[in-house]
N, C-alpha and C positions, 0 to 999 in steps of 0.2 A: 831812444828815449822810452823809457818804461812808462806805458798809460796807466795813470792811477785812477783807480775806480772809487766811486763816492763811498762806498762801504768801508774801504780800508782807511779813507780820510776820515771818515765818522769816528773810528775807534781810535784813531791817532788823536785827533782833538779831544776826545773824551777823556783819554788818559792824561793829556795836558791839563785840561780844566780840573780835573780831580786834585792835581797837585798844584794849582795856582788860582786863588780867587782874582787876582789882579788881571789875569788874562782874560777871564770870564767878564769882569767889569769892562775892560777895554773893548772886548768884541760887542757887548751889549751896547755901550755907547756909540759904536759905529752904526747900529741899526738906526737910531734917531737922526743920524745926519745922512745916511746913504740909502734910505728906503725907496726913493723916487728913482734913484739911479739904477738901483737893482732890479726894479720891476723892468726898467728897460733892457737890462742885461738878460733877464729871462726871456722876454719876448724876442730878443735879437739872437738867442742861441749862442751866448757867449759863455755859457755856464762851463762847459769842458775846460775851455782855457782857463778860466778864472780858478777853477777847482785844482787844476794842476799848478798854477801859480801860487795859490795859497799854501800848498803842501810844502813847496820848496821854500816859500818865505818864511814859514812858521820854524822849519828845521834850521833855518839860518838865523832865526830871531832877528830878521830884517822885516820891517814893516813900514813902507814908505806910503805917503798920503794918496799916491796915484792908485795904490792897491788895496786901501782900506775898504772900499765898497764891496770887494769881493768876498770879504769874511763874512758880511751880512747875510748873503746867501747861504754860506756854509753853516752860519750859526742857526738859521732858520731849519736847515735840514737837520741840525744836530737836536733842536728842541722837537721837531716832528719825530725824530728815531727815539727820543726819550719817552714821549707820551703815546707814540704809535709805531707800529712795525711797517708802515708804508709810507711812501712819498713818490714824488714824480721827478724824473730825471731825463734830460734830453741830451743825447750825444750823437756823435756823427755830423754830417753835413760838412760844410766848409765853414770856417770862422777866421777871424782877422788875427795876424800876428803884427807886431811892431818893431821897427827898427830905430825908432825915434829920430827919422831922419827923412822928413816928408818932401824935401826939395830935390829928389832925385828920381830917376827913371830906371827900374830894374829890368834887364833884359833876358836874364837867364838864371836858373837855380840847379844846383846839385847837390844831392846827400849821398855820403858814403854808407850810411846806415840810419837808423831811425832817431839818432842823435846828432850826429855830426854832419853839418852842411855849409854850403857857400851860396852867396848871391853875389851877382856883378852887375854893373850898369854903367851909368854916366859918371862924369867927374873923376874918374880914376879910383874909384873906391870899390873895394871887395869887403863884403861882411861875412862874419863866420859865426857859427853857433856850434856848442857842443851839448846843448839842451833841447834839441828838436825845434829851436826857434821860439818856445813857449816863454811866457812870463818876461817879455822883453830881453831875452837872452840872445840878441843879435848884437854883436860887436863889431866895429870898424877893425879888420885885419891889416889893409892896406890902403894908403891913399898916396896916389902917384901925383907929383908935382906936374906932370905934363896932361893931366886930366883926361886920361885914356877913356874913350867911349867903349866900354866892353861889351861885346855882342853875346858872347857865349861861354859857358863855364862847363868843363867836364872832368871826369875823374876816371880812375880805374876801380870798377865795381868791388866794394868790400874793402878797400884800402882807405886809410884816413891819411895817408902820406902823400899821394901822387895826385895832384890837381893841375889843370891847365885851362888857360882863358886866352881869346883873343878878341881884337877889336881895332880901332884906328885911333891915332892920336890927333887931338884937337888943335886947331890954330897953329898948324906947322907948315912951314914952306921949305923944302917940297913937302907935299902930302905923304903920309907914310901910316903904316898900320904897325901893331904891337903884339907880341905874343909874351905871355907870361907863364911861368911853369914853378911849382914848388914840389919837392919831394920829402918835406918834413912836416906836412900838414898846414903850411903857410907861416911858419915862422920865419922863413926866408924865401922871397921871390925873386926869381932872375928874369931879366927883360931882354927881349930880343926886338929889334926895330927894323922893318924893311921898308924902304921909300916906295912911292908911287902905288904901292898894292893897297887893296880895300879888303880886310879880312872880314869874311862873313860868318863862318863857323868852323868847327873842327871836330875831329875824332881820333881817339888813340886806341890802338889795337892792343898795346900793353904799356908798361910804364915807360918804355923808350921810343917806341915806334908809332907815329901817329901823322895824321894830315891836316893841313889847313887848306880851306878853299875860299875863293874870293874873285875878285876881279882888278881891273885898273880903275882908278878914280877918274880918268879923262875919257873912258870908254866902257860902257856897260856891256858892250858886246865881246870884250876882251876877258875872257875867264882865265884864271891863274890856279895852279894847284901845287902846294908845297908838300914835301915829305921830309920828316926828320926820322932818324935811327938812333938818336941820343937825347932825346927828350927836348930838341930844340936848343941846345945850349950854344950860343954863339951864332952870329949872322952867317958866317961861311958854311956851317953844317946844316942850315936850313935851305935845302936845295929843291929845284924843280924835278919833278918825277920824270921819267922817260916815256915817250909815246912812239907808237908805231905810226900814228897820224896825227900831226900837229894840228890839222884842221879843228879838232875838237876844242882848241882855245878860242875859237872864233864864234863858238855857238851862244855866248852870252856869259854873264856873271854866274858864277857857281854858288849857290845859296843853301844847299842842304847836303848832307852826307849820312849814309849809314852802312855799317857793316855787320855781318852776321857771323863771322869768324876771322882769322888771320888773313886769309886770302881775298875773301868775296866781299865786295861792297859796291855801292852805288853812289853817285853824286848828280845832282839836278843843275842844269844851265838855263837861265831865263834871260831872253834878249830883251832889246828895247822895244819891241812889239808885244811883251808878254806872251810870248811862245817859248814853252818850255821842252827841253831835250834831256833825256835820261842817259847815263853813261854808267857803264859797269866794268869793273875789273875783277878777275879770278886769280891774280898773280900778286897780289899785295901792292897794286898800284904802278906796277912796271908798264902795264898798258891799260888805258882806258878806250873802250868802243862803245859806239852808241847802241843802244838797245831801244827797239820799238820805234815807232814813229813820232813825230813832234806833237805835243799836245798844245794846239792853238789857244789863245786868249786866256790862259789861266797862269797866275803867278803862283810859283811854289815857295812856300817858306820852310816846310820841314817835310822830310821822308823818313819812314821806319820800315824796316823789313825784319821780319821774324824767321824766316827760313829762305830758301833758294827761290822759292815761287811766290810767296804771300807778302805783301807790302801795302802801304798806305802813303799817300802825300795829302799835305793840307795847305790851303792858301786861299786864293779868290780870283774872281773874274774881274774883267776890266770895268764892267758896266752892270747896273741893275742888282741882282741878287749875287753879290760878290763872294759869299761864303761858300768854299767848295771843299770837299773830301773825296779823294781819289783812291781807288783799290785795284790792285793787280793780283791775279792768281796764276801768272805765268811769267814771273821774274822781271816784270815792267814791259813785256811785248805789247800788251794792250791795257787799257785802264777802264774801269767803270767810274762815272762821275756823278757824284751825289750834290745836287744844288740846294742851298737852305734859304729859306724866305727872309732873309734879312741882308743888310748892306755892310755887315761887319766881316772883316777878314779874319780868318783862322791864321795864328801865329806859331803854333807850337804844339807837338804831341809827345806822349809818353806811352809806350806799350810795354809793361812790365812782363816780358815774355819769359823770363825765367821762373815765374810765378804763377801766372794766368794768362796763357796765351789768347785767352778768349775777350779779355777785357782790355780797353784801350781808353785814353783820355786825350782830348784836344782842348786847347784854350785859345781865345782870341780878344777881338776888340770889344769894348763895352761890358768886360767882366763875363764873357762868355766861357762856360765849360761844359763840354758835352763828352758823355761816356757811352760805350759801346760794349754790350754783354755778349755779342755773337759774331766775333770776327769782323766787326765793321760793316755789317749788313744794315744795320740800324743803328741810329745815334739818338741819345736822349739828352735833353737840356737839363743841366743842374742849376740849383739855386746857389748863386754865391753872395757874399756880403758886400760887394763893390760894384761899380758900374764903370770903373776905369779899364783901360786897355790891359789885358793880360798878355804878356810877351813871352813867357818861359813856364814850363810846366815839367814836374818830375815826380814819378811814383817809384818807391823802393820796392813794392810789392803791389798786390791788388787792391789794397785798401788805403795804405798809407802814402800820402802825397802832398806836395807844395805847389802853388802857382804865384807868380811875381809879375808885377806890371808897373805902370805909370803911378806917380806920387808916392813911391816908395810902397806900393801895395805888396804884402806877403800874406797869403792865406794858405791855410792847411786843411787837411781832413785825415781822420783816423778810421773812417768807416766807408772810404770809398765814396764819398760824398752823399752817403745814404743816412737818412736820420732814423735812429732806432731809440724808441722812447721806453725807458723802464719805468712802468706804472706802478710797480709794488716789489719790495724786497722780501715780502712775507713768502717763505718757502711753501711751494703748492704741494698738493698730495701726490701729484703725478705729472709726467709731461702731457702736454695736451696742446691742440692747435684748434683754434675756433673758426667758425665759418665767417668769411670776411663780410664786412658792414660797410655800406649797404650792398645788397647783392639782390638783382643786376646793378650794375653802377655806371656812371658816367660823368668825368672819366677817371675820379679818384675813388679809392676804396682802402679800408683800414683792415690789417690782418693782425690778431692778437694770438699770443701763444705763451704757454707755462713752461719754464725750465726747472726741472727738479733739483738738478745739481749742477756745480760748475762744470762747463763743457763747451766744445767747439760747436757751434751752431751754423747751419747752412740753410737758407731759405731762398728758394728759386721760383721762378714763374715760367711756365711752359705755354706754348700754343697747342692747338690741336693736332699738329703733325709731330708732337714730342720735341720740338726745338726749344732750348732754353731761350727766352727773350729778355729775362732780367734776373739779375742776383740781388736781392734785398738784403740779405745779411749773410756775412761770411767773416765770423770771428768768435772768440770765446766770450761766453756771458756767465755771469754769476746766477744763483738761484733767484727766481722771481718771475714776475710777469711783464711781458713786454708787448708793445704794438708798433708796427712799422706801416707807413702809408705807401700806396702804390699809385703812382700817376700815369695812367694809360692813353694820355691825350695823343701820342703819336702811334697808337696800335688800332688795327681795324676792329670793328665789332666782331663777337664771337665768343666762344667757349675757351676758357683759359684755366689751367691748374697750377696751383702752388704747392710746393712740397717741402716740408721742413725735415731735415736729417740732423741727427746727433749720433753719437757712438752707442746710444742705447735706445734710440727711438726714431722712426721715420713714419711720416703719414702725408698723403696726398689728398687735397681738396678741390672741387671744382668751383668756378666763379663765372659769372656772364658780363661782359661788357657789351652795353647797348647804347649806340648813339644815334 
């Protein structure tokens, strides 16, 4: 999806209004009916979504009553642009999308690129978008009569054709799981059902070779691993992997899987006592061997490795502070455990390793989204527009991502969950970064900067050791003046440095956090 800037929308609307007084009258009438709602939209940071929505709706000459209010904001910006050369725009953060189907729970989300994506969940439905999910451009692509409870959806990165999902079939006897695959972007889905097995998640190495892991419905300590070499077409071709030691199948239900290349991958098994064991393969699943010692009292929902040594796991403990994030730097032999002061369990993670190996995202219950800018050493809680459980998260790069959850929640960000405010479109005389205010600060401060010409902008915060602790801006910006807030509530007191970098300008400033 191409991210439309306010300035381009401004000129587009201006040309339209110059050619049609009718459109102008219509838009002006909407101000009178929608002003109260639009104030709410502004304060709720829904402007980016609405602006994107508006552009597409005008181009198609379709204006439904549901979206009329969005034009009010655009028209106000337009009038401000006519009489003044500055206005305020809020972009970034997380904002809500809609599938128009609030009676379902979404468990997983996958995007092939910034436009084409899928969501799966309860009641046998798969939702599809070719517009990045904006402007209610989520559509039902599949409704299965068996009401499959789909747990995970994945694809081949960069491909819009190959997508796979798995889960279990509701209200069947005997209990059975389901695997669905498409090789044409979802025009046709083929289904494979396996009795007695509870599929939890899956991973595909390429278009044809993949793994599904889970357990038995009647025994949480009985793990199962399936492997396919022909995209899973046909029950007889979805077969058990071979093992040198079949005792690994008694370690618990397999709930998470991660591969870094064709041969090397990990799966986690959690038993009835919430003790987790990690297994590793180096030969494409021909053998799976226990790596490291058992992690006691921690329930693992997701794992992610970015290389042979470095990986993370997320989930929760059995009591008290349930939220847990684990990190390994030796391939899973040992883990450091971070405990968070809340009772909400983490459910899913995304680490866009191909783009920014330093940045990772994790979501969980009650709308939790955490981000790390330092390879998982520290995690920062981001603000999201919902309080429902978030069950799945996926980023296509370091800043563009989606999360899904209960009550058909879909939220998106195009700025890595960070809010950047364009406070003026007037072209400044030069590049400039200002002293943060307030300074000293506790715990939030605002950093302002001027951009002379359209360029890629990177704004990072460093501690006294020179270690980057947060990345506030990482995107292309148009000429103008901007501000961004930094919340350092999870940082210790001390001196910090912020550095802005463009192809033509770099400057570092000092600031002081006093708690």
